[in-house]
NUVEXVEX-520532 format. One record per atom (N, C-alpha, C, O): residue number from 1; residue in one letter; atom name; x, y, z. Coordinates in steps of 0.02 Angstrom, whole numbers. Layout:
BEGIN
<resi=NUM | resn=A | name=CA | c1=X | c2=Y | c3=Z>;
...
//
This chain:
BEGIN
<resi=1 | resn=X | name=N | c1=187 | c2=2291 | c3=4169>;
<resi=1 | resn=X | name=CA | c1=156 | c2=2350 | c3=4154>;
<resi=1 | resn=X | name=C | c1=115 | c2=2379 | c3=4196>;
<resi=1 | resn=X | name=O | c1=74 | c2=2339 | c3=4220>;
<resi=2 | resn=X | name=N | c1=110 | c2=2441 | c3=4216>;
<resi=2 | resn=X | name=CA | c1=77 | c2=2475 | c3=4263>;
<resi=2 | resn=X | name=C | c1=8 | c2=2503 | c3=4230>;
<resi=2 | resn=X | name=O | c1=5 | c2=2521 | c3=4171>;
<resi=3 | resn=X | name=N | c1=-49 | c2=2503 | c3=4275>;
<resi=3 | resn=X | name=CA | c1=-104 | c2=2539 | c3=4247>;
<resi=3 | resn=X | name=C | c1=-104 | c2=2594 | c3=4218>;
<resi=3 | resn=X | name=O | c1=-144 | c2=2606 | c3=4173>;
<resi=4 | resn=X | name=N | c1=-58 | c2=2640 | c3=4239>;
<resi=4 | resn=X | name=CA | c1=-51 | c2=2704 | c3=4218>;
<resi=4 | resn=X | name=C | c1=-8 | c2=2710 | c3=4150>;
<resi=4 | resn=X | name=O | c1=-18 | c2=2759 | c3=4113>;
<resi=5 | resn=X | name=N | c1=35 | c2=2666 | c3=4135>;
<resi=5 | resn=X | name=CA | c1=61 | c2=2656 | c3=4069>;
<resi=5 | resn=X | name=C | c1=17 | c2=2632 | c3=4007>;
<resi=5 | resn=X | name=O | c1=26 | c2=2645 | c3=3948>;
<resi=6 | resn=X | name=N | c1=-36 | c2=2592 | c3=4038>;
<resi=6 | resn=X | name=CA | c1=-67 | c2=2545 | c3=3984>;
<resi=6 | resn=X | name=C | c1=-124 | c2=2607 | c3=3977>;
<resi=6 | resn=X | name=O | c1=-144 | c2=2608 | c3=3919>;
<resi=7 | resn=X | name=N | c1=-156 | c2=2659 | c3=4017>;
<resi=7 | resn=X | name=CA | c1=-193 | c2=2693 | c3=4005>;
<resi=7 | resn=X | name=C | c1=-169 | c2=2762 | c3=3968>;
<resi=7 | resn=X | name=O | c1=-210 | c2=2801 | c3=3943>;
<resi=8 | resn=X | name=N | c1=-102 | c2=2774 | c3=3968>;
<resi=8 | resn=X | name=CA | c1=-57 | c2=2818 | c3=3913>;
<resi=8 | resn=X | name=C | c1=-47 | c2=2784 | c3=3859>;
<resi=8 | resn=X | name=O | c1=-64 | c2=2816 | c3=3809>;
<resi=9 | resn=X | name=N | c1=-25 | c2=2728 | c3=3849>;
<resi=9 | resn=X | name=CA | c1=-27 | c2=2678 | c3=3791>;
<resi=9 | resn=X | name=C | c1=-95 | c2=2705 | c3=3749>;
<resi=9 | resn=X | name=O | c1=-96 | c2=2741 | c3=3699>;
<resi=10 | resn=X | name=N | c1=-153 | c2=2677 | c3=3787>;
<resi=10 | resn=X | name=CA | c1=-219 | c2=2687 | c3=3747>;
<resi=10 | resn=X | name=C | c1=-242 | c2=2767 | c3=3730>;
<resi=10 | resn=X | name=O | c1=-272 | c2=2780 | c3=3678>;
<resi=11 | resn=X | name=N | c1=-227 | c2=2810 | c3=3772>;
<resi=11 | resn=X | name=CA | c1=-235 | c2=2878 | c3=3760>;
<resi=11 | resn=X | name=C | c1=-182 | c2=2899 | c3=3700>;
<resi=11 | resn=X | name=O | c1=-208 | c2=2943 | c3=3665>;
<resi=12 | resn=X | name=N | c1=-135 | c2=2887 | c3=3684>;
<resi=12 | resn=X | name=CA | c1=-94 | c2=2899 | c3=3630>;
<resi=12 | resn=X | name=C | c1=-105 | c2=2860 | c3=3575>;
<resi=12 | resn=X | name=O | c1=-83 | c2=2885 | c3=3524>;
<resi=13 | resn=X | name=N | c1=-140 | c2=2790 | c3=3566>;
<resi=13 | resn=X | name=CA | c1=-170 | c2=2749 | c3=3515>;
<resi=13 | resn=X | name=C | c1=-234 | c2=2812 | c3=3487>;
<resi=13 | resn=X | name=O | c1=-238 | c2=2841 | c3=3432>;
<resi=14 | resn=X | name=N | c1=-275 | c2=2817 | c3=3545>;
<resi=14 | resn=X | name=CA | c1=-336 | c2=2864 | c3=3517>;
<resi=14 | resn=X | name=C | c1=-323 | c2=2921 | c3=3487>;
<resi=14 | resn=X | name=O | c1=-346 | c2=2932 | c3=3432>;
<resi=15 | resn=X | name=N | c1=-276 | c2=2972 | c3=3525>;
<resi=15 | resn=X | name=CA | c1=-258 | c2=3024 | c3=3481>;
<resi=15 | resn=X | name=C | c1=-234 | c2=3021 | c3=3418>;
<resi=15 | resn=X | name=O | c1=-254 | c2=3058 | c3=3374>;
<resi=16 | resn=X | name=N | c1=-178 | c2=2966 | c3=3406>;
<resi=16 | resn=X | name=CA | c1=-151 | c2=2951 | c3=3346>;
<resi=16 | resn=X | name=C | c1=-203 | c2=2940 | c3=3293>;
<resi=16 | resn=X | name=O | c1=-200 | c2=2960 | c3=3235>;
<resi=17 | resn=X | name=N | c1=-256 | c2=2901 | c3=3325>;
<resi=17 | resn=X | name=CA | c1=-322 | c2=2882 | c3=3283>;
<resi=17 | resn=X | name=C | c1=-353 | c2=2936 | c3=3254>;
<resi=17 | resn=X | name=O | c1=-361 | c2=2942 | c3=3193>;
<resi=18 | resn=X | name=N | c1=-373 | c2=2981 | c3=3300>;
<resi=18 | resn=X | name=CA | c1=-430 | c2=3044 | c3=3275>;
<resi=18 | resn=X | name=C | c1=-371 | c2=3085 | c3=3235>;
<resi=18 | resn=X | name=O | c1=-391 | c2=3116 | c3=3186>;
<resi=19 | resn=X | name=N | c1=-303 | c2=3089 | c3=3247>;
<resi=19 | resn=X | name=CA | c1=-260 | c2=3144 | c3=3211>;
<resi=19 | resn=X | name=C | c1=-261 | c2=3109 | c3=3135>;
<resi=19 | resn=X | name=O | c1=-267 | c2=3144 | c3=3085>;
<resi=20 | resn=X | name=N | c1=-256 | c2=3050 | c3=3132>;
<resi=20 | resn=X | name=CA | c1=-255 | c2=3022 | c3=3072>;
<resi=20 | resn=X | name=C | c1=-315 | c2=3019 | c3=3015>;
<resi=20 | resn=X | name=O | c1=-310 | c2=3022 | c3=2954>;
<resi=21 | resn=X | name=N | c1=-384 | c2=3011 | c3=3067>;
<resi=21 | resn=X | name=CA | c1=-454 | c2=3015 | c3=3022>;
<resi=21 | resn=X | name=C | c1=-482 | c2=3081 | c3=3013>;
<resi=21 | resn=X | name=O | c1=-522 | c2=3094 | c3=2967>;
<resi=22 | resn=X | name=N | c1=-461 | c2=3127 | c3=3059>;
<resi=22 | resn=X | name=CA | c1=-481 | c2=3199 | c3=3058>;
<resi=22 | resn=X | name=C | c1=-480 | c2=3242 | c3=2990>;
<resi=22 | resn=X | name=O | c1=-526 | c2=3280 | c3=2975>;
<resi=23 | resn=X | name=N | c1=-432 | c2=3234 | c3=2956>;
<resi=23 | resn=X | name=CA | c1=-425 | c2=3251 | c3=2882>;
<resi=23 | resn=X | name=C | c1=-475 | c2=3221 | c3=2834>;
<resi=23 | resn=X | name=O | c1=-511 | c2=3251 | c3=2793>;
<resi=24 | resn=X | name=N | c1=-471 | c2=3162 | c3=2846>;
<resi=24 | resn=X | name=CA | c1=-540 | c2=3131 | c3=2790>;
<resi=24 | resn=X | name=C | c1=-600 | c2=3152 | c3=2816>;
<resi=24 | resn=X | name=O | c1=-633 | c2=3187 | c3=2777>;
<resi=25 | resn=X | name=N | c1=-630 | c2=3140 | c3=2881>;
<resi=25 | resn=X | name=CA | c1=-676 | c2=3165 | c3=2907>;
<resi=25 | resn=X | name=C | c1=-693 | c2=3235 | c3=2893>;
<resi=25 | resn=X | name=O | c1=-753 | c2=3246 | c3=2882>;
<resi=26 | resn=X | name=N | c1=-650 | c2=3287 | c3=2892>;
<resi=26 | resn=X | name=CA | c1=-665 | c2=3355 | c3=2892>;
<resi=26 | resn=X | name=C | c1=-676 | c2=3375 | c3=2810>;
<resi=26 | resn=X | name=O | c1=-713 | c2=3421 | c3=2792>;
<resi=27 | resn=X | name=N | c1=-635 | c2=3331 | c3=2762>;
<resi=27 | resn=X | name=CA | c1=-653 | c2=3339 | c3=2692>;
<resi=27 | resn=X | name=C | c1=-722 | c2=3321 | c3=2673>;
<resi=27 | resn=X | name=O | c1=-756 | c2=3358 | c3=2637>;
<resi=28 | resn=X | name=N | c1=-745 | c2=3263 | c3=2695>;
<resi=28 | resn=X | name=CA | c1=-806 | c2=3241 | c3=2690>;
<resi=28 | resn=X | name=C | c1=-863 | c2=3281 | c3=2716>;
<resi=28 | resn=X | name=O | c1=-916 | c2=3286 | c3=2686>;
<resi=29 | resn=X | name=N | c1=-850 | c2=3308 | c3=2774>;
<resi=29 | resn=X | name=CA | c1=-912 | c2=3346 | c3=2796>;
<resi=29 | resn=X | name=C | c1=-899 | c2=3420 | c3=2752>;
<resi=29 | resn=X | name=O | c1=-950 | c2=3442 | c3=2726>;
<resi=30 | resn=X | name=N | c1=-853 | c2=3448 | c3=2745>;
<resi=30 | resn=X | name=CA | c1=-851 | c2=3505 | c3=2706>;
<resi=30 | resn=X | name=C | c1=-877 | c2=3508 | c3=2641>;
<resi=30 | resn=X | name=O | c1=-906 | c2=3558 | c3=2619>;
<resi=31 | resn=X | name=N | c1=-866 | c2=3446 | c3=2605>;
<resi=31 | resn=X | name=CA | c1=-888 | c2=3427 | c3=2546>;
<resi=31 | resn=X | name=C | c1=-961 | c2=3412 | c3=2536>;
<resi=31 | resn=X | name=O | c1=-991 | c2=3431 | c3=2486>;
<resi=32 | resn=X | name=N | c1=-986 | c2=3381 | c3=2581>;
<resi=32 | resn=X | name=CA | c1=-1055 | c2=3377 | c3=2594>;
<resi=32 | resn=X | name=C | c1=-1094 | c2=3434 | c3=2599>;
<resi=32 | resn=X | name=O | c1=-1142 | c2=3444 | c3=2561>;
<resi=33 | resn=X | name=N | c1=-1073 | c2=3480 | c3=2650>;
<resi=33 | resn=X | name=CA | c1=-1090 | c2=3544 | c3=2661>;
<resi=33 | resn=X | name=C | c1=-1101 | c2=3587 | c3=2587>;
<resi=33 | resn=X | name=O | c1=-1154 | c2=3612 | c3=2566>;
<resi=34 | resn=X | name=N | c1=-1050 | c2=3587 | c3=2563>;
<resi=34 | resn=X | name=CA | c1=-1054 | c2=3629 | c3=2507>;
<resi=34 | resn=X | name=C | c1=-1101 | c2=3603 | c3=2451>;
<resi=34 | resn=X | name=O | c1=-1135 | c2=3642 | c3=2417>;
<resi=35 | resn=X | name=N | c1=-1103 | c2=3531 | c3=2441>;
<resi=35 | resn=X | name=CA | c1=-1148 | c2=3504 | c3=2396>;
<resi=35 | resn=X | name=C | c1=-1208 | c2=3511 | c3=2416>;
<resi=35 | resn=X | name=O | c1=-1250 | c2=3527 | c3=2374>;
<resi=36 | resn=X | name=N | c1=-1230 | c2=3501 | c3=2491>;
<resi=36 | resn=X | name=CA | c1=-1297 | c2=3507 | c3=2511>;
<resi=36 | resn=X | name=C | c1=-1323 | c2=3578 | c3=2494>;
<resi=36 | resn=X | name=O | c1=-1378 | c2=3583 | c3=2468>;
<resi=37 | resn=X | name=N | c1=-1290 | c2=3626 | c3=2507>;
<resi=37 | resn=X | name=CA | c1=-1305 | c2=3696 | c3=2495>;
<resi=37 | resn=X | name=C | c1=-1320 | c2=3702 | c3=2410>;
<resi=37 | resn=X | name=O | c1=-1368 | c2=3732 | c3=2386>;
<resi=38 | resn=X | name=N | c1=-1274 | c2=3672 | c3=2379>;
<resi=38 | resn=X | name=CA | c1=-1284 | c2=3695 | c3=2309>;
<resi=38 | resn=X | name=C | c1=-1356 | c2=3647 | c3=2279>;
<resi=38 | resn=X | name=O | c1=-1392 | c2=3667 | c3=2233>;
<resi=39 | resn=X | name=N | c1=-1364 | c2=3584 | c3=2313>;
<resi=39 | resn=X | name=CA | c1=-1422 | c2=3551 | c3=2296>;
<resi=39 | resn=X | name=C | c1=-1491 | c2=3593 | c3=2318>;
<resi=39 | resn=X | name=O | c1=-1541 | c2=3591 | c3=2282>;
<resi=40 | resn=X | name=N | c1=-1490 | c2=3631 | c3=2381>;
<resi=40 | resn=X | name=CA | c1=-1539 | c2=3666 | c3=2406>;
<resi=40 | resn=X | name=C | c1=-1544 | c2=3721 | c3=2353>;
<resi=40 | resn=X | name=O | c1=-1599 | c2=3740 | c3=2333>;
<resi=41 | resn=X | name=N | c1=-1495 | c2=3742 | c3=2334>;
<resi=41 | resn=X | name=CA | c1=-1498 | c2=3805 | c3=2290>;
<resi=41 | resn=X | name=C | c1=-1531 | c2=3796 | c3=2221>;
<resi=41 | resn=X | name=O | c1=-1561 | c2=3840 | c3=2191>;
<resi=42 | resn=X | name=N | c1=-1518 | c2=3726 | c3=2197>;
<resi=42 | resn=X | name=CA | c1=-1527 | c2=3716 | c3=2132>;
<resi=42 | resn=X | name=C | c1=-1600 | c2=3666 | c3=2119>;
<resi=42 | resn=X | name=O | c1=-1633 | c2=3660 | c3=2068>;
<resi=43 | resn=X | name=N | c1=-1608 | c2=3634 | c3=2182>;
<resi=43 | resn=X | name=CA | c1=-1668 | c2=3589 | c3=2195>;
<resi=43 | resn=X | name=C | c1=-1646 | c2=3522 | c3=2154>;
<resi=43 | resn=X | name=O | c1=-1692 | c2=3488 | c3=2131>;
<resi=44 | resn=X | name=N | c1=-1585 | c2=3503 | c3=2145>;
<resi=44 | resn=X | name=CA | c1=-1571 | c2=3436 | c3=2113>;
<resi=44 | resn=X | name=C | c1=-1555 | c2=3396 | c3=2183>;
<resi=44 | resn=X | name=O | c1=-1518 | c2=3415 | c3=2229>;
<resi=45 | resn=X | name=N | c1=-1589 | c2=3339 | c3=2177>;
<resi=45 | resn=X | name=CA | c1=-1583 | c2=3282 | c3=2223>;
<resi=45 | resn=X | name=C | c1=-1545 | c2=3238 | c3=2189>;
<resi=45 | resn=X | name=O | c1=-1572 | c2=3186 | c3=2208>;
<resi=46 | resn=X | name=N | c1=-1506 | c2=3223 | c3=2157>;
<resi=46 | resn=X | name=CA | c1=-1467 | c2=3158 | c3=2124>;
<resi=46 | resn=X | name=C | c1=-1424 | c2=3129 | c3=2174>;
<resi=46 | resn=X | name=O | c1=-1384 | c2=3170 | c3=2198>;
<resi=47 | resn=X | name=N | c1=-1420 | c2=3076 | c3=2195>;
<resi=47 | resn=X | name=CA | c1=-1394 | c2=3042 | c3=2240>;
<resi=47 | resn=X | name=C | c1=-1320 | c2=3040 | c3=2218>;
<resi=47 | resn=X | name=O | c1=-1278 | c2=3042 | c3=2263>;
<resi=48 | resn=X | name=N | c1=-1298 | c2=3037 | c3=2147>;
<resi=48 | resn=X | name=CA | c1=-1232 | c2=3036 | c3=2134>;
<resi=48 | resn=X | name=C | c1=-1195 | c2=3092 | c3=2133>;
<resi=48 | resn=X | name=O | c1=-1134 | c2=3092 | c3=2134>;
<resi=49 | resn=X | name=N | c1=-1236 | c2=3150 | c3=2133>;
<resi=49 | resn=X | name=CA | c1=-1211 | c2=3219 | c3=2157>;
<resi=49 | resn=X | name=C | c1=-1169 | c2=3224 | c3=2221>;
<resi=49 | resn=X | name=O | c1=-1115 | c2=3251 | c3=2234>;
<resi=50 | resn=X | name=N | c1=-1216 | c2=3186 | c3=2261>;
<resi=50 | resn=X | name=CA | c1=-1187 | c2=3193 | c3=2329>;
<resi=50 | resn=X | name=C | c1=-1126 | c2=3140 | c3=2358>;
<resi=50 | resn=X | name=O | c1=-1091 | c2=3147 | c3=2407>;
<resi=51 | resn=X | name=N | c1=-1128 | c2=3087 | c3=2309>;
<resi=51 | resn=X | name=CA | c1=-1071 | c2=3046 | c3=2330>;
<resi=51 | resn=X | name=C | c1=-1007 | c2=3073 | c3=2299>;
<resi=51 | resn=X | name=O | c1=-960 | c2=3081 | c3=2338>;
<resi=52 | resn=X | name=N | c1=-998 | c2=3089 | c3=2237>;
<resi=52 | resn=X | name=CA | c1=-952 | c2=3085 | c3=2191>;
<resi=52 | resn=X | name=C | c1=-904 | c2=3134 | c3=2212>;
<resi=52 | resn=X | name=O | c1=-846 | c2=3113 | c3=2221>;
<resi=53 | resn=X | name=N | c1=-916 | c2=3196 | c3=2221>;
<resi=53 | resn=X | name=CA | c1=-881 | c2=3254 | c3=2263>;
<resi=53 | resn=X | name=C | c1=-841 | c2=3237 | c3=2322>;
<resi=53 | resn=X | name=O | c1=-783 | c2=3253 | c3=2333>;
<resi=54 | resn=X | name=N | c1=-885 | c2=3200 | c3=2361>;
<resi=54 | resn=X | name=CA | c1=-862 | c2=3182 | c3=2433>;
<resi=54 | resn=X | name=C | c1=-817 | c2=3124 | c3=2419>;
<resi=54 | resn=X | name=O | c1=-770 | c2=3122 | c3=2460>;
<resi=55 | resn=X | name=N | c1=-816 | c2=3082 | c3=2379>;
<resi=55 | resn=X | name=CA | c1=-760 | c2=3025 | c3=2348>;
<resi=55 | resn=X | name=C | c1=-707 | c2=3056 | c3=2332>;
<resi=55 | resn=X | name=O | c1=-653 | c2=3034 | c3=2352>;
<resi=56 | resn=X | name=N | c1=-710 | c2=3112 | c3=2293>;
<resi=56 | resn=X | name=CA | c1=-644 | c2=3147 | c3=2252>;
<resi=56 | resn=X | name=C | c1=-611 | c2=3172 | c3=2313>;
<resi=56 | resn=X | name=O | c1=-553 | c2=3158 | c3=2327>;
<resi=57 | resn=X | name=N | c1=-657 | c2=3216 | c3=2357>;
<resi=57 | resn=X | name=CA | c1=-622 | c2=3262 | c3=2407>;
<resi=57 | resn=X | name=C | c1=-583 | c2=3210 | c3=2452>;
<resi=57 | resn=X | name=O | c1=-526 | c2=3222 | c3=2471>;
<resi=58 | resn=X | name=N | c1=-618 | c2=3152 | c3=2468>;
<resi=58 | resn=X | name=CA | c1=-569 | c2=3111 | c3=2518>;
<resi=58 | resn=X | name=C | c1=-516 | c2=3067 | c3=2488>;
<resi=58 | resn=X | name=O | c1=-475 | c2=3035 | c3=2522>;
<resi=59 | resn=X | name=N | c1=-518 | c2=3066 | c3=2425>;
<resi=59 | resn=X | name=CA | c1=-467 | c2=3044 | c3=2377>;
<resi=59 | resn=X | name=C | c1=-406 | c2=3084 | c3=2374>;
<resi=59 | resn=X | name=O | c1=-348 | c2=3064 | c3=2374>;
<resi=60 | resn=X | name=N | c1=-429 | c2=3148 | c3=2370>;
<resi=60 | resn=X | name=CA | c1=-361 | c2=3197 | c3=2365>;
<resi=60 | resn=X | name=C | c1=-343 | c2=3201 | c3=2428>;
<resi=60 | resn=X | name=O | c1=-283 | c2=3197 | c3=2439>;
<resi=61 | resn=X | name=N | c1=-377 | c2=3206 | c3=2471>;
<resi=61 | resn=X | name=CA | c1=-344 | c2=3213 | c3=2554>;
<resi=61 | resn=X | name=C | c1=-296 | c2=3152 | c3=2567>;
<resi=61 | resn=X | name=O | c1=-243 | c2=3159 | c3=2599>;
<resi=62 | resn=X | name=N | c1=-319 | c2=3087 | c3=2540>;
<resi=62 | resn=X | name=CA | c1=-272 | c2=3030 | c3=2538>;
<resi=62 | resn=X | name=C | c1=-217 | c2=3034 | c3=2495>;
<resi=62 | resn=X | name=O | c1=-169 | c2=3000 | c3=2513>;
<resi=63 | resn=X | name=N | c1=-210 | c2=3068 | c3=2440>;
<resi=63 | resn=X | name=CA | c1=-156 | c2=3067 | c3=2393>;
<resi=63 | resn=X | name=C | c1=-108 | c2=3132 | c3=2431>;
<resi=63 | resn=X | name=O | c1=-48 | c2=3125 | c3=2444>;
<resi=64 | resn=X | name=N | c1=-148 | c2=3195 | c3=2446>;
<resi=64 | resn=X | name=CA | c1=-95 | c2=3240 | c3=2474>;
<resi=64 | resn=X | name=C | c1=-71 | c2=3231 | c3=2548>;
<resi=64 | resn=X | name=O | c1=-17 | c2=3257 | c3=2564>;
<resi=65 | resn=X | name=N | c1=-98 | c2=3204 | c3=2581>;
<resi=65 | resn=X | name=CA | c1=-77 | c2=3183 | c3=2650>;
<resi=65 | resn=X | name=C | c1=-48 | c2=3122 | c3=2664>;
<resi=65 | resn=X | name=O | c1=-39 | c2=3105 | c3=2722>;
<resi=66 | resn=X | name=N | c1=-30 | c2=3079 | c3=2607>;
<resi=66 | resn=X | name=CA | c1=-2 | c2=3017 | c3=2626>;
<resi=66 | resn=X | name=C | c1=60 | c2=3013 | c3=2659>;
<resi=66 | resn=X | name=O | c1=66 | c2=2976 | c3=2708>;
<resi=67 | resn=X | name=N | c1=101 | c2=3042 | c3=2642>;
<resi=67 | resn=X | name=CA | c1=169 | c2=3063 | c3=2656>;
<resi=67 | resn=X | name=C | c1=179 | c2=3090 | c3=2724>;
<resi=67 | resn=X | name=O | c1=228 | c2=3076 | c3=2759>;
<resi=68 | resn=X | name=N | c1=124 | c2=3137 | c3=2744>;
<resi=68 | resn=X | name=CA | c1=126 | c2=3162 | c3=2820>;
<resi=68 | resn=X | name=C | c1=83 | c2=3096 | c3=2857>;
<resi=68 | resn=X | name=O | c1=111 | c2=3068 | c3=2905>;
<resi=69 | resn=X | name=N | c1=43 | c2=3081 | c3=2844>;
<resi=69 | resn=X | name=CA | c1=1 | c2=2999 | c3=2885>;
<resi=69 | resn=X | name=C | c1=58 | c2=2957 | c3=2897>;
<resi=69 | resn=X | name=O | c1=63 | c2=2932 | c3=2953>;
<resi=70 | resn=X | name=N | c1=116 | c2=2942 | c3=2839>;
<resi=70 | resn=X | name=CA | c1=153 | c2=2889 | c3=2851>;
<resi=70 | resn=X | name=C | c1=211 | c2=2910 | c3=2903>;
<resi=70 | resn=X | name=O | c1=245 | c2=2877 | c3=2942>;
<resi=71 | resn=X | name=N | c1=209 | c2=2974 | c3=2888>;
<resi=71 | resn=X | name=CA | c1=280 | c2=2988 | c3=2943>;
<resi=71 | resn=X | name=C | c1=240 | c2=3003 | c3=3021>;
<resi=71 | resn=X | name=O | c1=271 | c2=3004 | c3=3074>;
<resi=72 | resn=X | name=N | c1=195 | c2=3009 | c3=3017>;
<resi=72 | resn=X | name=CA | c1=153 | c2=3014 | c3=3086>;
<resi=72 | resn=X | name=C | c1=139 | c2=2943 | c3=3133>;
<resi=72 | resn=X | name=O | c1=132 | c2=2932 | c3=3193>;
<resi=73 | resn=X | name=N | c1=138 | c2=2900 | c3=3067>;
<resi=73 | resn=X | name=CA | c1=129 | c2=2816 | c3=3107>;
<resi=73 | resn=X | name=C | c1=195 | c2=2778 | c3=3094>;
<resi=73 | resn=X | name=O | c1=191 | c2=2717 | c3=3099>;
<resi=74 | resn=X | name=N | c1=253 | c2=2803 | c3=3079>;
<resi=74 | resn=X | name=CA | c1=313 | c2=2781 | c3=3089>;
<resi=74 | resn=X | name=C | c1=332 | c2=2802 | c3=3153>;
<resi=74 | resn=X | name=O | c1=351 | c2=2763 | c3=3196>;
<resi=75 | resn=X | name=N | c1=326 | c2=2868 | c3=3161>;
<resi=75 | resn=X | name=CA | c1=354 | c2=2897 | c3=3231>;
<resi=75 | resn=X | name=C | c1=305 | c2=2856 | c3=3289>;
<resi=75 | resn=X | name=O | c1=330 | c2=2827 | c3=3338>;
<resi=76 | resn=X | name=N | c1=247 | c2=2858 | c3=3277>;
<resi=76 | resn=X | name=CA | c1=208 | c2=2816 | c3=3330>;
<resi=76 | resn=X | name=C | c1=228 | c2=2755 | c3=3344>;
<resi=76 | resn=X | name=O | c1=240 | c2=2738 | c3=3402>;
<resi=77 | resn=X | name=N | c1=235 | c2=2713 | c3=3290>;
<resi=77 | resn=X | name=CA | c1=262 | c2=2641 | c3=3290>;
<resi=77 | resn=X | name=C | c1=327 | c2=2632 | c3=3318>;
<resi=77 | resn=X | name=O | c1=338 | c2=2586 | c3=3358>;
<resi=78 | resn=X | name=N | c1=389 | c2=2692 | c3=3293>;
<resi=78 | resn=X | name=CA | c1=452 | c2=2681 | c3=3339>;
<resi=78 | resn=X | name=C | c1=430 | c2=2703 | c3=3414>;
<resi=78 | resn=X | name=O | c1=466 | c2=2677 | c3=3456>;
<resi=79 | resn=X | name=N | c1=385 | c2=2738 | c3=3438>;
<resi=79 | resn=X | name=CA | c1=395 | c2=2762 | c3=3500>;
<resi=79 | resn=X | name=C | c1=351 | c2=2713 | c3=3544>;
<resi=79 | resn=X | name=O | c1=357 | c2=2709 | c3=3605>;
<resi=80 | resn=X | name=N | c1=297 | c2=2668 | c3=3498>;
<resi=80 | resn=X | name=CA | c1=265 | c2=2609 | c3=3537>;
<resi=80 | resn=X | name=C | c1=327 | c2=2549 | c3=3550>;
<resi=80 | resn=X | name=O | c1=334 | c2=2522 | c3=3605>;
<resi=81 | resn=X | name=N | c1=357 | c2=2536 | c3=3508>;
<resi=81 | resn=X | name=CA | c1=412 | c2=2493 | c3=3497>;
<resi=81 | resn=X | name=C | c1=470 | c2=2504 | c3=3559>;
<resi=81 | resn=X | name=O | c1=492 | c2=2458 | c3=3594>;
<resi=82 | resn=X | name=N | c1=486 | c2=2561 | c3=3563>;
<resi=82 | resn=X | name=CA | c1=543 | c2=2570 | c3=3603>;
<resi=82 | resn=X | name=C | c1=515 | c2=2576 | c3=3684>;
<resi=82 | resn=X | name=O | c1=553 | c2=2570 | c3=3732>;
<resi=83 | resn=X | name=N | c1=435 | c2=2592 | c3=3691>;
<resi=83 | resn=X | name=CA | c1=406 | c2=2598 | c3=3757>;
<resi=83 | resn=X | name=C | c1=405 | c2=2522 | c3=3782>;
<resi=83 | resn=X | name=O | c1=416 | c2=2508 | c3=3841>;
<resi=84 | resn=X | name=N | c1=393 | c2=2477 | c3=3738>;
<resi=84 | resn=X | name=CA | c1=388 | c2=2399 | c3=3759>;
<resi=84 | resn=X | name=C | c1=452 | c2=2366 | c3=3773>;
<resi=84 | resn=X | name=O | c1=461 | c2=2322 | c3=3814>;
<resi=85 | resn=X | name=N | c1=505 | c2=2397 | c3=3727>;
<resi=85 | resn=X | name=CA | c1=577 | c2=2372 | c3=3730>;
<resi=85 | resn=X | name=C | c1=602 | c2=2397 | c3=3796>;
<resi=85 | resn=X | name=O | c1=646 | c2=2363 | c3=3823>;
<resi=86 | resn=X | name=N | c1=581 | c2=2451 | c3=3827>;
<resi=86 | resn=X | name=CA | c1=627 | c2=2485 | c3=3890>;
<resi=86 | resn=X | name=C | c1=619 | c2=2446 | c3=3944>;
<resi=86 | resn=X | name=O | c1=669 | c2=2432 | c3=3978>;
<resi=87 | resn=X | name=N | c1=557 | c2=2422 | c3=3960>;
<resi=87 | resn=X | name=CA | c1=547 | c2=2382 | c3=4030>;
<resi=87 | resn=X | name=C | c1=595 | c2=2315 | c3=4007>;
<resi=87 | resn=X | name=O | c1=628 | c2=2297 | c3=4056>;
<resi=88 | resn=X | name=N | c1=606 | c2=2281 | c3=3954>;
<resi=88 | resn=X | name=CA | c1=636 | c2=2212 | c3=3953>;
<resi=88 | resn=X | name=C | c1=706 | c2=2216 | c3=3954>;
<resi=88 | resn=X | name=O | c1=740 | c2=2165 | c3=3963>;
<resi=89 | resn=X | name=N | c1=732 | c2=2271 | c3=3945>;
<resi=89 | resn=X | name=CA | c1=790 | c2=2268 | c3=3952>;
<resi=89 | resn=X | name=C | c1=840 | c2=2337 | c3=3928>;
<resi=89 | resn=X | name=O | c1=901 | c2=2335 | c3=3935>;
//
């Protein structure tokens, strides 16, 4: 395997990782921002208030995006296996 093929494989892996992690991170950041605004406006500084909404948002993303993520991961694995098998035979 050439160094260009290895670099392409690593690039594809990193792009897939960021694609799959982005919805979770985006949900957590947006929820944290909204809760932070709410806490600043009401002067409530309860730690549970900052954790529970973020947890619910991330779990909602996991629930609604699971099929999309599984499809993307299956496509990636199929392409990776095909790329490994191509030079072999």
